[in-house]
N, C-alpha and C positions, 0 to 999 in steps of 0.2 A: 294738201290733205289736213281736215280740220282736226283739232285737239281730241274731240270725241271719238272720231274715227281711228286715229292712232291708239288710243286706249284700247278700243274694241279689238283691233288687230293683235295687240300684245296679249290680251287675255285669250284670244283664240290660239295663239302660239303656244301658250303655257298649257292650255287644255290639250292640244295635239301632243305635246311632250309627255305628259303624263299618260295620256292614253297608250301611246307607243310603249312607254316603260312598264306600264301595268300589263300589256298584252304580252311583252317579252318575259316579265316575270311569270306570268300565268302558263305560257308556252313551256318555259323552263320547268315549272313545277310538273307539267304533265310528262315531259321527256325523262326528267330525272326519275319520277315515281316508276315509269314503265321500266327504265333501265335498272333501277333497283329490284323491281319484283323479278326481272329476267336473270338477274345475276345473284340471287340469293344463295344459290349453291356454290358460288365460285370461291376462289382463294381469297379474294378480299374479304366476302362475307364470313369465311371460316377463321380468318386471321383476327378479325376484329370483332368485339363483343357488341351486339346490338343494343342501343340505347332504349330507354323508356321514353314515351313521347313528351313528357314533362322534361326530361333531361335533354332531349332534342330541342325543345322550344328554349331551354336555358341557353344550350349551345349556340343558337341563333342570336340571342341576344348579345352572348359575349362577343360574336363575330361582328355583330352591328357597332360594337363599341369601338371595333378597331378602326372605323371610319371616322371616329370623332376626333376633333383635335381643338386646341384653345383657339379663341378668337384672334384673327389676324395671322394664323398659320397659313402658309402657302403651299404646304405639301399636296402633291397631286396623286390621286387614287385612280388606278386604271379600273374600269368596270368591263368584265367579262362574262359572257353567257356561255352556256354549255350546249349550244345548238349544232355545234359542228365547227370544222376548221374555218370555213367561209364566213360564217356569222361571227365567230369569235374575232377573227381579223377586222370585220366591219365594225363590231361593237367596240374594239380596243381603241378606234379612233376618237371616241368621246371621252374626254377628261374633264372633271370638274374639281374645283377646289372644295375643301371641307367647309369653308364659310358659305359657299353657294348652296351646298348640300343641306346645311342645317336650315337656311332661308327657305330652300324649296320643300323641306321635309314637313314644314308647317302647313303646307297647302295640299300634301298628298293626303288621300282618304282611303286608300286600299292598297292591297298587295303587301309584300314583304318589305322589309327594310332596304333602301337603296344601297348598293354596294355589295349586297350578299345574293347567294343564289338559293332559293328557296326549294323545299322538297327533297332536298338530298338527304339520305340516311346517314346515320352515324356522325350527326353533327356537321353536314355539308361536305362529306368527303366521299360522295357517290362516285360510280364509275365514270361519268361524264364530266366530273368536276375538275378543273385544271388547276395545277399549283401557279404560284406567282410567276414561275419561269416558263409556263406553258407545258409543264410536264405532267403526265399521268401520275396517280398515286402510286402504281406499281413501280414505276421509275424512281419516284421519289423515295419510296420504301426501300429499294435495291441501293440507292445511294446513301440512305442513312445507315444500312448495314455495312456497306463499304467503309463509311466513316467511323464506325465503331471498331471495325477491324483495324483500322490504320490510325487509331486514336493517338498512339504513342509516337507517330511520325510527324515532326514539325514541318517537313517539307511537304507531306501530303495535305497537311492542314492549310499550308500556305497555297498550294495549288487548288485546293478546294475553294478557298477565299476568292481566287482570281476568277472562278466561274460563277460566283454568286453575283445576284443583282439586287435590285430594291425588293422587299418583301413587306407585308403588312405589320410584322412585329416590329419592324425599325419604327414604323409611325406610330405604333402603340407605345413603344418606349419613349418616343419624343413627346408623348402628349400625357405621360402618366406621371406628371408631378416633378420632372427634372431629376430623375434618377441618375447617379453618377457611374453606373456600370458601364463598362466598355462594350462596344457594339463589335460585331464581326469586322466591320471595316477597319477597326483600329488594330487588328492583329498584324504583327509585322510580316511583311511580305519579302520573298526571296530578293537578294541583291540582283539587279538586271545584269550587271557585268559579269559577276562570278557564278551565277545561277545557284547561289547558296544563301541560306538565311544567315551565315556568319559575315562579319565584316573581314576585310582583308588582314587587319591587325589581329583580330580573333583566330583566323585562320592560321596566321604565323605563329601564334602562341600555342594553337593546338598541336601544331607540326613538332614544335621543340618540347612541349610537354609530353607527347608521346614517347619521346626518347628519354625523358628524365622524369618518370612518373612519381618518384619519391621525394623529389625536391620542391621546395616553394620558390618560384621563379619570380625575380624582380626584372620587369622588362622597362629598358630605357625608352622613354618617350619625350624627346625634347629635354626640357628643364627638370623633368621628374621621372621617378620609377614607379611603375604601376604592376598592382597584383590582380590577378583575374581568377574568376570562380571560387572554388574551395580555398585556394591560396589566399584570396583576399579576405575571406571570412576568418581564416586563421590569424592573418596579419592584423586585422582590425582587432581581434581579440587580445593578442598578446602585445601589441604596440599601442592600444588604446587610441586607435585612428577610426576615421569614419568610413563605412563600407556602404556602398549604394549600387543600385542596378543600373547598368549602362548596356543597352542594346540586348545582348543575350546572356551577359555573366555580369555577376557581381563584381565590383571593382573597388580598389582602394590605392592610394597613392602616397609617395614620401618624396620630398625635394632631394634633388642629387648630391648637394652639400651634406646631407644627414644620412647618407647611405651606410657609412661606416657604423653609426650609432644604432640603427635599425637592425643592420645585419647582425651585430655582436649580441643584441637582445634576443633575436630570434634563434641564433645558434646556441645562447646560453640555455635556451629552453629545451634543447635537443633536436631541433630541425636541421635538415640538411638544405641549405640555401643556395641558389643559383643565381648569377647575376647575368642578364642577358643585355648586351650592348649593340648599339647600331654600328654597322661595319662600313657604311657609306656616309660620304660627306656631301654637303649641299651643292657646292660648285661642280664637283665631279659627276655627281649624279645628273645635274641638269644638261650635260653634254653626252651622257651615256645612252645606251640603247633602252635602258629601263628608266628614263627620265620621268615617265608618268605612271610609275608603279610604286609600290610601298618601299620604303627604306629597308634593306636587308638587315637582319639581326641574327646573332648566333650567341650560344652559350660561351661566355667569356671565362668564367671561373665557378667553382664550386667551393662551399665552406661548410665544416663541420666543427665540432668543438676540438677535435685533435688537428685539424688543418686549417687553422686560422692564420693564414700566412698569406701577406698579399697587400698591394699598394690601397686597395679598397678599404680595408679594415684597420690599418696602422698609419693614419695620416699625422697623429700626434707624436712626435718622436723624442722631444726631450724629456729627460727625467721628471716625473712629476706632473707632466701636462695631463696625463689620464687621470690622475687623481683629482685634478682641478677642473676637469671638464664635466659638463652637467649631463646626466642620464647615459653615461658610458659604461658598460659592462667591462670591468677590468680582466685582464688576462689571469687565468689560474696559474699558481706557481709552477705546475707541471701540466703539460698536455700531451699525454702519452696515449697512443694507440697500442692496445694490447690485442694480440692475434693468438688464438689458441685453437689447438685441435687434440683429438683423442685417438689413441690406436691401441685396440684391445689384442692382446696376443693370447690366442686360445690355448696354446701348449703350456705356457708359463703361467696362464690364468692371472695376468698382470695387466694393469691399465698404465699406459704411457702417455704423459700429457707434453706436447711441445709448445713453447712460448717464445713469441717474437715481440718485444716492446720497442715501438719507435716513438720519438719526438720529433717530428718534422721542423718544428720552429727552432730547435737548438742542434738537431743533428745527432742525438744520442739514439744509439741502437743496442739493445740488450737481448741475449739469447739465453734459453734455458730448456732442459729436457729431464724430467723426473717420473718416477713412479708414484702413483697415488691410489688411496684406497677408496670405499664406498662413500666416505664422508667428505671426500674431496678436501682435505685439510691442507695438503701442500699447495694445491691450486688457490685456496683461500689465502694462504700466507702471501702468495706471490701477487695476488690482486691488491692486498692491503699495503704491501711494500711499495709496489709501483704506483698505486692510486691512479689508474688510468681514468681519463674522461669519456673514453669511447673503447668498446670492446668489439672484435670482430670475431665472429664465430661461424662454423658451418651450420647448414640448415638442418641437419640431422643430428643436432647435440643431444646427448643422453639426458634422461630425466633428472638425474643426480646433479648434473652439473647445471641444467635449467633451474632447479631448486635453489642452488647456491647463488646464481646470478640475480634470481628474484629477491632473495634475502637481502643481498648486498644492495640492490637498487632501492628496495622499500625503506632501507635504513636511513636513506637521505630525506631531510624533513622539507627541503625546498626544491623547487623544479630545476633551478640552475646548478644543483649539487648533483643531481642524478647523473648516472653512468648511461651514456648512449649506447645501445646495443645494435651492432649492424650485422644483418645475417647475409651471408654470401652462399651461393650455390655450392653444394658440398662437392660438386665435380671439381672445382678450383682446389680443393685440399687433397685431391688424390695424388698420389706420390708421383705417378708418371706425368701427369698433366703439370704438377707444380714444378718438378725437375725440368721439363721443357721450357716452362715459363722462366725460371732463373736462369738456365743456359743461354736462352735468346737474349734476355736482359743484359748479361754480363758480356756475351760475345759481340752484341751490337754496340757497346759503350765505346766512346771515344778512345784512341789509343793513348791519350794523355792521362787518362784515369787508370791506366793498366788493368783494363778489363779481364784480359786473359788470366792475370796473376790472382784477381779478385775471384774468378771462378774456380780456379784451382784450390783456393782456400775454402770456398763455400761448399763444394761438392763432398767434402769429407765430413760435414756436419751430420748430426743424427737425423733419421728419416723424417721424425715428426717435425723437427726445426725446419727442414726444408719444405715440408708441407705448408708450415705456416709462412714461411719466407716467400713462397709463390703466391699465396693468397694476398700478402701484403703488397707485393710488386704489382699484382693486378689492381688492388683497391686504390694504391696511391697514384697509379697512372690516370685514374679518373680525375685527379687534383693537379696533375703535372708536378708532383712532389717525389717522384720515384727515385730522383738523383740521390736523395738522402742515403740511399742503400749502396751507392757505387764504392764508397771507401770501406771495404770490408775489413780493413786493417784497424778501423777504430770500433768494431764490434766488441762488446764485453760480456762477460758471463755473468748471469743475473745473481745466481747462488754460488760464489766462489768460496767454498768453505776453507780453502787453503789460506786465503788472505783475510776474510772477514768473517765475523761471527753471524750466524744465522739467527735471526729472531722470528720466531713462529707466529702465527696469527693470534693465538692465545696470548702471547707476550705482549704483542703490540697493542692488543685491545685492553688487557688488564692492566697494564703499566701506563696506560694513556700516552703512548710515546708520540703519536701523530695527531690524534684528536681525542677530545673527552668523550665519555660515554653518555653524556647528558643530552647534548643536542649535536654531537658529532662534528664540532668546530674545531679549529686549531687553538683557539684561546683556552687556556688552562692545561694543555698538554706540555709534554717534556720539550718538544721543538719550541713551543711558544716561549717558554722560559729560556732556553739557550740561545734563540735567534736574535742577534742585535746587529745583524749584518745591514749594510748601506746599499747595496746594489742588488738588482733582480737576480743576476747570475751568482751572487754571493749567497742569496737564499737558497737557490736550488743546490749548490754545493754543500750547505750546512745540512740540508734535508738528507742527502746522500750519506754524510758522515753520521748522522743519528741513526739511520737505518742499517748502515754497513759498519759497525765498529771494527776497528782494526785488531788483528790477533798477532801481528809481528811486534815484538817488544823494541825493536830498533826504530821501526817507523813511528812507533807511539812516543818514544822519547824524543826523536826529531820533531815531532809536531808540538810537543809540549815545550820544547826549548824555544821554537819559534814564536810560539804564543806568549810565553815568559818575557821574551826580549822585546816583543812589540809593547807589551804592558809596563815594563820598567826601565826601558832604556832611555839614557838621557842624551842620546845622540839626536842631532836635528834632522838625520836622514829619514827615519822611520815616520815621524809626525808629518813631514813634507809628502812623503809618498802616500800615506794614509789620506791626507787632504786631497791629493789629485785623484786617488782612486774612488773616493766617495762621490764625486760628481760625475761619474762615468753614466752614460746611457746604457741600455740593455745591449752590449756589444755581441753577445752569444746570439740573440735573435737577430740582430742586425746583420752579422755576417751570413747567416743561414738565409736571411731574406735575399741577400745579395747572390748567394749561391744558387737559388732557386730562380733568379732573375725576375723577381716580383716586388722589388724595391722602386721607390721613387727616387728622383734626383735629390730631393731634400735629405731623405734617409742616408743615401750613398755618400752625400758630402759630410753629413754629420758623423758617420762611422769612419771613414777615412780620414777626415781631419782630426777626430779624436784620437785615433790610433797614432797618427804622425805626430801630434803633439806629445801623446804620452811616451811614445819612443824618444823623441827629442829630450824631454825632461828627465827620464830615466838615464839617459846617455850622459846628460851633464852630471848626474849624481853618481856615476860610476867610480869615480876615484874615492868618493867619501864612502860608498858602500864597501869598496874593497878594504878600506882601513878601519871602518867604525862598527860594522856589522859582523856579529860573532856567529850567528846561526848558520849553519852550512846550507839549510833548506832555503832561507831567506836570500842568502848571498847568490845561491844559483839561480833563484827566480829573477831577482832584480838585475843580474849582470847578463843573463840570456835574452831577457825580453826585448831589449832595444833591436837586437838583431833580428828577431821574428818580426817585428813591426816595421822595419825599414823600407819593404816595398810599398807601403801605403802612401809615401810622399810621392811616388812616381805618378800615381793616379791623379793627385791633386794638382800637378803641374798641367794637366791637359784639360782641366775644367776651368769654366768661368764661373767665378764664385757668386756672383750676383744672380746670374741666369739659374745656378743650381739651386740657390735659396728660394728662388720664385717658382721654380719648375718649368722654366722656358727651354724646352729642349732644342728649339731652332737656334738659340744663341749659346747653347750648353758647352760647346767645345771651342776653346780658345785658339787652338792650331788646327786648321782644316787640311794639313798636309795628308794625314793619315785617313781622311775622310772624303775622297773624291767625289761621291755622289752628292754629298751635302754642298761641296764647293761648286759644282756644275749646276745645281738646282738654284743656288743663290746667285749665280752668274745670269741666268735667265730671267731670274726676278728683277734684277738690277737693269737689264736691258729694256724690259717693259716699262719700269719706272721712268728711265731716260726718255723714252719716246713719248710717255705722257707728259713729262715735264716740258719736252721740246714743244708739244702741242700748245703750250701757253702763248707762244708767239703769234699763232694764227688766231687765236681767241682775242688777243689784244687788239689786232687789226680789225677785226669784225666789230667788236665793241668800241673801238676807238679809245681804249683805257690803257695807256702805257704801265700803269701801276698794278694792272689786274694780277690776281693770284687765286689758286684754289683755296676752298674753304672745306672743312670737315665738320659734318653736323650729325650728332646721333650715330657716329660710326660709319656714316656714308661719306666716302673720301672723293676728292677731285670734283667737287661741286662748283658750277660756274654761277655765282651770284650776281644778279642783275636787278636794279632798282626798277620798280613798276613805271617811273617816268620816262625811262629809255627802253621799255620793253619791246618797242618797235624795231630796235635793232636786232632782235633774237631772230635767227633763221628758223624757218618753219619745220625744219627736220630735227630741230633740238628736242630732247624729251625732258618734260617738266618732271622733277623729282619731289620738290616741296616748295612751300611759299610761305610767307608771312604777310602782314599788312604793308610792309615797306618794300620787300624783295621777293624775287622768284629765284629758285635755284634749279640749274639745268645740267644735263649732260649731253654733250655732242655725240653724234654716231661714232666718231673716232674713239672718244673716251668709253662709250658703253662697250665697244669690242675689246678694247684693252684692258678695261677694268675686269670684264668678265675672264679673259685670259690671266690676268694677275691673281684673281681669287682662286682659280685652278692651280696655277703654280704654287701658291702659299699652301693650299691643301696638301698639294704632293710633298711639299717640303716637310710638313708635319709627320707624313707617313714615312718618308725616308728617314727622318730623325728618330722616329720610333724604332725602325729597324737597326739603326747604327747604333742606337742607345742598348738595344738588346745584345747586339754583337759585342759591344764595347765590354759589357758586364761578363763576357766569356773569358775575358783576359784575366779577371780577378779570381777566377775559380782556383787556379793552381796555388795563388799565394793565399788562399783563405784557410788552407788544412793547418799550416804552422801556427796561424793567427788563432785558430780555434783551439788549438793545444794549449795556448797560453792560458785560457779560462780554467783548466783542469786544476790549477793551483789555487 
């Protein structure tokens, strides 16, 4: 065919194409106009407002713009007519790029714009017009109404997104100047495995959060702790850390080694903080039934201002370490939890208030019951004397008491000084419920703690005090600190008028005994002037002496004689004792931490070694004390203390000093005679190690290297290192672990199997050692009571 003939044929094809398109457009106009006229009284016509012809032309031009795109765009637009299902299917087969449409549009000379349907009323939404998905307008409108009804459901949004396909608005957005708005395709879709929009970790967090709605949760995720949702926003504000969006929640994170710093800062601001830890290990999970699922996690501990006891928040043990550490919130001198309840006696027209003050970190428990008036002056005196950091009250507290608590809380000028108020359901303060709680608590106590004797002494307390005691047992059980209430013989009366002078709230404030009236700080008060103590437990004792002055003249003279002899004695005994005591850590808190089974190996070794050393030194000074000390009070303390501290030496004999200082519980116990579980596990580990070492003989024969030995690189043990020049000797079933330019490192199938078994045994050993450590602390409990008694002096 000649060149002229081919040109003529191409022109004819273009003419036939535009003739067909114009004919279809004309037919569509006729059919659409007829349908529009026939349906003028339909629901569609009544729902939609009819447009002016000028507005209709403008709508056509807007729709025509949807088919435009920038040069080079390869988006494809489907052209459909409204002539019926068969014609629509036939026409849908023709697809043209937007670049071709622009070129062809220059040759067209009639009909409507390509890619639109002419003659449809209401801007081209006539009865026969089809939506981009082939739906009628009625169907589309019903779907829009359904979407509006389910707008708040993210799951329904995701399901709707799954049904959506391409539409013209997507192409319009793509060619409208590069707008940065997200399209509907970018909306997060449900997780295919869980059929939920949340990730497995987020679902796990929501499950734990549902049980502890009032706590900020730190979730352990590998080498860091993460906050989610509102918890993350609060943590970011209080800790000055970055918070960002991740999947469905805002999130923030802190490193594991800084957990104690951030927990203390959050607690100081009045928050309840929960630490969620992983309960599975890598090697054991790999052979378990749930090896492909998420690591299991559970809440391990909760912290508030009054319950700041535990290994996570007390890693610095020596005296002065907390003061030298950066960004660490120091412990308050007292961390009392004060529980109170009111009982109105209608016949006597009297209000009776019951109070229980507990300091879980030191073991102090104080009780009181008194009548109070409308001004709540007695209750105010009690709160100012105890200076609690947390108050536990029923939910139905009276308005006068609420007013008092608000006034005391507003007096604090800083957030970390404010008293935290915890509200418990008033049902827990009901006498019958509280009595049952107290009875069950002391009845189920271990026989060693004389639970039945404690119960007999507790049931004779006043009814309001029992109501408070039941609520305290309930509350402290959430923190695993309820054991501090088992020793009822150590309970003290808060306002004992027979022994101590009672200082009212007015006296405490006007004389500035505990804090000044300017900024409510200790500086400038009477306590600040008198307090020259050297130890934390000495400061706590000084505060008790200042707020509870003695009334007995004999006790006052005995205390004065002891102080006078310490200041003026020329004996070498008292200066030596004073030097030894000034270097002591906080023994009171340390012993209680052991009592609650919340101490680390470092803390345990520090406390027991200090007690043992102190007992030995005082025992060596006993003859000199007997002959050179005149004060009866000092002589009694210095001679009886060594006997109280003697059990501490027995605990030191069991421990390996080096392992205790480094926190290695697998090597903690020097003699495994009393720990058969650990001994058996270590024997199993040793057997596996022997088999792996024996395997070296076979490897030496294969590599023909008599001097071969395993190497360890980046924590990967038992690597077979082979030079690349002799790599041909490596069997095909060996697994390559790593390599360098000079050597390759492998594991044989035997080593792979045995090394996996070894890792599992090591992780089981850690679990067994943790359990044995907790059981070992149980033996310390009977010995801790006389040692605690030593600090009352």
